[in-house]
C-alpha positions in Angstrom: -64.7 -182.9 147.9 -63.8 -182.5 144.3 -66.5 -183.0 141.6 -65.4 -184.5 138.4 -67.9 -184.8 135.5 -65.3 -185.4 132.8 -65.3 -188.5 130.6 -62.5 -190.1 128.6 -61.7 -189.1 125.0 -63.1 -192.4 123.7 -66.5 -191.7 125.2 -66.5 -188.1 123.9 -66.1 -189.6 120.4 -69.1 -191.8 121.1 -71.1 -188.7 122.1 -70.1 -186.9 118.9 -71.3 -189.9 116.9 -74.6 -189.9 118.8 -75.1 -186.2 118.1 -74.7 -186.7 114.4 -76.7 -190.0 114.4 -79.7 -188.5 116.2 -79.8 -185.4 114.1 -79.3 -187.2 110.8 -81.2 -190.5 111.3 -83.7 -189.9 114.1 -85.0 -186.3 113.6 -86.2 -187.2 110.1 -88.6 -189.8 111.6 -90.6 -187.1 113.4 -92.5 -185.5 110.5 -93.8 -188.9 109.2 -94.2 -190.8 112.4 -98.0 -190.1 112.5 -98.3 -191.8 109.1 -96.8 -195.1 110.3 -98.2 -197.8 112.4 -96.2 -199.6 115.1 -95.2 -202.4 112.8 -93.8 -199.9 110.2 -92.0 -198.0 113.0 -90.4 -201.3 114.1 -89.1 -201.9 110.6 -87.7 -198.4 110.4 -86.0 -198.8 113.7 -84.4 -202.2 113.0 -81.4 -201.0 110.9 -80.8 -198.0 113.3 -80.7 -200.4 116.3 -78.2 -202.5 114.5 -75.9 -199.5 114.0 -76.2 -198.6 117.7 -75.3 -202.2 118.7 -72.3 -202.2 116.4 -71.1 -199.0 118.2 -71.4 -200.8 121.6 -74.1 -198.3 122.8 -77.1 -200.7 123.1 -78.8 -200.9 126.5 -75.9 -199.0 128.1 -77.8 -198.6 131.4 -77.1 -202.2 132.4 -73.8 -203.8 133.5 -71.8 -205.8 131.0 -72.8 -209.2 132.3 -76.4 -208.4 131.3 -75.5 -207.1 127.9 -75.1 -203.4 128.8 -72.0 -201.2 129.0 -71.9 -200.3 132.7 -71.5 -196.7 131.9 -72.6 -195.2 135.2 -75.0 -192.3 135.7 -72.7 -189.5 134.5 -72.1 -191.1 131.2 -75.7 -192.2 130.9 -76.7 -188.6 131.7 -74.6 -187.2 128.9 -76.0 -189.8 126.5 -79.6 -189.0 127.4 -79.0 -185.3 126.9 -78.5 -186.1 123.3 -81.2 -188.7 123.0 -83.7 -186.3 124.7 -83.7 -184.0 121.7 -86.2 -186.4 120.0 -88.9 -188.7 121.5 -87.9 -191.3 119.0 -84.2 -191.6 119.9 -84.2 -193.7 123.0 -85.9 -196.6 121.3 -83.1 -196.7 118.8 -80.6 -197.2 121.7 -82.5 -199.8 123.7 -83.0 -197.5 126.7 -86.5 -196.2 126.2 -88.8 -195.9 129.1 -90.3 -198.0 130.5 -88.2 -200.9 129.1 -85.0 -199.5 130.6 -86.4 -199.2 134.1 -88.1 -202.5 133.9 -84.9 -204.2 132.8 -83.2 -202.7 135.8 -85.9 -204.1 138.0 -85.6 -207.5 136.5 -81.8 -207.4 136.9 -82.1 -206.3 140.5 -84.9 -208.5 141.8 -85.5 -211.2 139.2 -84.8 -214.9 139.6 -82.5 -216.7 137.1 -85.6 -218.1 135.4 -87.3 -214.6 135.3 -84.2 -213.1 133.8 -84.0 -215.8 131.1 -87.6 -215.6 130.2 -88.2 -211.8 130.3 -84.9 -209.8 130.8 -82.8 -211.3 128.0 -85.5 -211.0 125.3 -86.3 -207.5 126.5 -82.6 -206.5 126.2 -82.4 -208.0 122.7 -85.4 -205.9 121.6 -87.5 -209.0 121.1 -90.1 -208.1 123.8 -91.7 -204.9 125.0 -92.8 -204.1 128.5 -94.9 -201.7 130.6 -94.9 -200.6 134.2 -98.4 -200.6 135.7 -98.7 -198.7 138.9 -100.8 -195.5 138.6 -104.5 -195.8 139.3 -107.3 -193.4 138.3 -109.0 -193.7 141.7 -106.0 -193.0 143.9 -103.4 -190.1 144.0 -100.3 -191.0 142.1 -98.4 -188.7 144.4 -99.1 -191.2 147.3 -98.6 -194.7 146.1 -99.2 -196.0 149.6 -102.9 -195.6 148.7 -102.9 -198.2 145.9 -106.1 -200.3 145.7 -105.1 -202.9 143.2 -104.7 -206.1 145.2 -103.1 -209.6 144.8 -104.5 -212.2 147.2 -102.8 -215.5 147.8 -104.4 -218.4 146.1 -102.6 -221.6 147.1 -99.1 -221.1 146.0 -100.2 -218.4 143.5 -102.0 -215.2 143.4 -105.3 -213.6 142.2 -104.9 -210.0 140.9 -107.7 -207.5 140.7 -107.5 -203.8 140.0 -107.8 -200.8 137.7 -104.7 -199.0 136.3 -104.1 -196.3 133.8 -101.1 -194.4 132.3 -99.3 -197.7 132.0 -97.0 -196.4 129.2 -96.6 -198.7 126.2 -99.0 -201.3 127.6 -100.9 -201.5 124.4 -97.8 -202.7 122.6 -96.3 -204.6 125.5 -95.7 -208.4 125.8 -95.6 -208.2 129.6 -96.5 -205.9 132.4 -94.8 -205.3 135.7 -97.7 -204.6 138.1 -97.7 -203.0 141.6 -100.4 -204.5 143.8 -101.1 -204.6 147.5 -100.3 -208.1 149.0 -99.8 -207.2 152.6 -102.7 -204.9 153.5 -102.0 -204.9 157.3 -98.3 -204.1 156.9 -96.6 -200.7 157.3 -97.5 -198.4 154.4 -94.3 -198.9 152.4 -94.3 -202.6 152.9 -97.8 -203.4 151.6 -97.2 -203.7 147.9 -95.4 -206.2 145.7 -94.5 -206.5 142.0 -95.7 -209.1 139.6 -94.7 -210.0 136.1 -97.9 -210.4 134.1 -98.0 -211.5 130.4 -100.4 -209.2 128.6 -102.4 -212.1 127.2 -103.1 -213.6 130.6 -106.9 -214.2 131.0 -108.5 -211.3 132.9 -106.1 -208.6 131.6 -108.0 -206.1 129.5 -106.3 -203.2 127.7 -109.3 -200.8 127.8 -107.8 -198.0 125.7 -104.9 -195.7 125.2 -105.7 -192.5 127.0 -105.6 -189.3 124.9 -103.5 -186.6 126.5 -102.3 -183.1 126.1 -99.1 -184.6 124.6 -101.0 -186.9 122.2 -104.6 -185.6 122.0 -105.7 -187.6 119.0 -107.1 -191.0 119.9 -104.9 -193.9 118.8 -104.1 -197.4 120.0 -101.1 -199.6 120.0 -98.3 -197.1 119.4 -95.0 -196.4 121.2 -95.4 -193.7 123.8 -99.1 -194.2 124.4 -100.5 -194.6 127.9 -103.0 -197.4 128.5 -106.0 -197.9 130.8 -106.1 -201.5 132.1 -108.5 -203.7 134.0 -107.2 -206.7 136.0 -110.2 -209.0 136.8 -109.5 -212.2 138.7 -106.1 -212.6 137.0 -104.7 -215.9 138.2 -100.9 -215.9 138.5 -98.5 -218.6 139.5 -95.8 -218.2 142.1 -93.2 -217.4 139.4 -95.0 -214.1 138.7 -93.9 -212.5 142.0 -90.9 -210.3 141.4 -88.6 -210.1 144.4 -90.0 -210.6 147.9 -93.6 -210.1 148.9 -94.0 -206.6 150.3 -90.8 -205.3 148.7 -92.5 -203.4 145.8 -91.7 -199.9 147.1 -88.1 -200.8 147.8 -87.6 -202.2 144.3 -89.4 -199.2 142.8 -87.0 -196.7 144.4 -84.0 -198.5 142.8 -85.8 -198.0 139.5 -87.0 -194.4 139.9 -83.7 -192.8 141.0 -81.7 -193.3 137.8 -84.8 -192.8 135.8 -85.3 -189.3 137.1 -81.7 -188.4 136.2 -82.3 -189.7 132.7 -85.6 -187.7 132.5 -83.8 -184.5 133.5 -81.0 -184.9 131.0 -83.5 -185.7 128.3 -85.4 -182.5 129.2 -82.2 -180.6 128.7 -82.0 -182.1 125.2 -85.5 -180.8 124.5 -84.6 -177.4 126.0 -81.5 -177.1 123.9 -83.4 -177.7 120.7 -86.0 -175.2 121.7 -83.3 -172.7 122.7 -81.7 -173.1 119.2 -85.1 -172.2 117.7 -85.4 -169.2 120.0 -82.0 -167.9 119.0 -82.4 -168.5 115.3 -85.7 -166.7 115.3 -84.1 -163.7 117.0 -81.6 -163.3 114.2 -84.0 -162.6 111.3 -87.6 -161.9 112.5 -88.2 -158.1 112.3 -90.6 -156.0 114.4 -90.7 -152.5 115.7 -87.9 -151.3 113.4 -85.3 -154.1 114.0 -84.7 -157.8 114.5 -86.0 -159.3 117.6 -82.5 -160.1 118.8 -82.0 -156.4 119.3 -84.9 -156.1 121.8 -84.0 -156.2 125.5 -86.8 -158.6 126.4 -85.7 -161.2 123.8 -82.1 -160.7 125.0 -83.3 -161.4 128.6 -85.1 -164.5 127.4 -81.9 -165.8 125.8 -79.7 -165.0 128.7 -82.1 -166.4 131.3 -82.6 -169.6 129.3 -78.9 -170.1 128.9 -78.4 -169.6 132.7 -81.2 -171.9 133.6 -80.1 -174.7 131.3 -76.5 -174.5 132.6 -77.7 -174.6 136.2 -80.0 -177.6 135.5 -77.2 -179.4 133.6 -74.7 -179.0 136.4 -77.2 -179.9 139.1 -78.2 -183.1 137.2 -74.6 -184.1 136.5 -73.8 -183.6 140.1 -76.7 -185.8 141.1 -75.4 -188.4 138.7 -71.9 -188.1 140.1 -73.2 -188.5 143.7 -75.1 -191.7 142.6 -72.0 -193.1 140.9 -69.7 -192.4 143.8 -71.9 -192.8 146.9 -75.0 -194.7 145.8 -78.6 -194.0 145.1 -79.7 -193.4 148.7 -77.0 -190.6 149.1 -78.5 -188.8 146.1 -82.1 -188.6 147.2 -82.0 -184.8 147.9 -80.1 -184.0 144.7 -82.5 -186.1 142.6 -85.6 -184.4 144.0 -84.0 -181.0 143.4 -83.3 -181.7 139.7 -86.7 -183.2 139.2 -88.7 -180.1 140.0 -86.1 -177.6 138.9 -85.4 -179.3 135.6 -89.1 -179.5 134.8 -89.4 -175.8 135.4 -86.5 -175.0 133.1 -87.9 -177.2 130.3 -91.2 -175.3 130.5 -89.7 -171.9 130.7 -87.3 -172.4 127.7 -89.9 -174.0 125.5 -92.4 -171.3 126.4 -90.0 -168.5 125.4 -89.2 -170.2 122.1 -92.9 -170.6 121.4 -93.6 -167.0 122.3 -90.9 -165.6 119.9 -92.4 -167.6 117.1 -95.9 -166.3 117.8 -98.6 -167.9 115.6 -96.0 -170.0 113.8 -94.9 -171.5 117.2 -98.5 -172.2 118.2 -99.1 -174.0 114.9 -98.1 -177.5 114.1 -95.7 -176.2 111.4 -93.1 -176.1 114.2 -92.4 -178.8 116.9 -92.7 -176.2 119.7 -96.4 -176.7 120.4 -95.7 -180.5 120.9 -92.7 -179.7 123.1 -94.9 -177.4 125.1 -97.5 -180.1 125.7 -94.7 -182.5 126.6 -93.2 -180.0 129.0 -96.4 -179.7 131.0 -96.4 -183.3 131.9 -92.8 -183.1 133.3 -94.2 -181.4 136.4 -96.0 -184.5 137.6 -94.4 -187.5 135.9 -92.4 -189.6 138.3 -93.7 -187.6 141.2 -95.3 -184.1 141.2 -93.2 -181.0 141.9 -94.9 -180.5 145.2 -93.8 -183.9 146.5 -90.2 -183.4 145.5 -90.1 -179.9 147.0 -91.5 -181.4 150.2 -88.9 -184.1 150.2 -86.1 -181.6 149.7 -87.3 -179.3 152.5 -87.7 -182.2 154.9 -84.1 -183.4 154.3 -82.7 -179.9 154.6 -84.6 -179.2 157.8 -83.1 -182.4 159.5 -79.9 -180.4 159.7 -81.5 -177.7 161.8 -82.9 -177.5 165.4 -84.7 -174.9 167.3 -82.5 -172.3 169.1 -82.3 -172.1 172.9 -85.3 -170.4 174.4 -86.5 -169.9 170.7 -84.3 -166.8 170.4 -83.0 -166.6 166.8 -79.3 -167.5 166.5 -78.7 -164.3 164.6 -80.6 -162.1 167.1 -78.5 -158.9 167.1 -79.2 -157.7 170.8 -78.3 -161.2 172.1 -75.2 -161.4 170.0 -74.2 -157.9 171.1 -74.2 -158.9 174.7 -72.1 -162.0 173.9 -69.7 -159.9 171.9 -69.4 -157.4 174.8 -68.4 -160.2 177.2 -66.0 -161.7 174.6 -64.2 -158.4 174.0 -64.7 -156.8 177.5 -61.0 -156.0 178.0 -60.7 -154.3 174.6 -63.9 -152.3 175.1 -62.8 -151.2 178.6 -59.4 -150.0 177.2 -61.1 -148.0 174.4 -63.5 -146.5 176.9 -60.6 -145.5 179.2 -58.8 -143.8 176.3 -61.9 -141.8 175.5 
């Protein structure tokens, strides 16, 4: 089967525009972002978002009937590779997490009324959202252990639970919450999704959790991860998103494309770190010459280039499989790129930081922030161990134990079979001797 990752010349022009736009308009935001509150950031973004809309690149992850471009995963992947070079770029294009994934959920499972109330304003950039699933008391790697519950109350629901790492919840207008509604059902049919306005009585945004990526305490800024209490939150029937018990099924439709976008954004970060690595190698002198003349540094450069190329091709192939065969057909490929891409990101950033020494460790360079960001990649959207397990299980389904548990490649057994197969020839050779 032929693999084709090529795009049309018109889209390549768009990619070139995006490369220049992100470098010239988005990268300059980074050094001053910590001096701005969210309201100032929103004002800064407004004219940039208008430029993106005029180029027809706004909310490109959705089909045209919902205001998107219907690009497909290969085109979206190439786009996210560019946007990934800066944490501030996706918001300028209307495809920042978690809004992009939440818009896909609403498009997939929402009623006409839910789409009108929540999806359309979200796509227009008038609302912000969060996805609230991870809990501090249960393992995020096993969402069947969720404890947050929503019990039926007449024709509505009462929600109770404790969540954290609900990204952007402190600036969100509404939350999409995963809660157990069918406790006696099979593990993957127990949870449902609910749309919860953030100002609903009983919803308390406790704090934004400081992290390795953002260690300084702050509240109410894009990219923060909130801790939330849901205490006797009364919801009407219109809050249920999709069917009761369908939460996991809906989530899988959200997570597949999201993981491809993650991996391509990681390549954008990796490429930026790689450029810093190579630049440093051209002028920094030690031990009688520039670092680029040292075999160890040359190995770092070569290994980084090979790893990034492999991760890029693997990710584009996963995107192509999803485009041509559907999300379910790409499960193995998506798990492969998730843990492999996270490893590549860490390795490339680590080498770039190492070659800069104390400068790389300081905040005078963006590498220390990239390094902290890279560490989270190994467990966001599923830890490496779970994805490796998933890949291994899928691969092993194509194998079965050999007869009598004698290895298929057992040489003595094969030799006997070969002697029977070539008996006439072997007899003639023996006779000639």
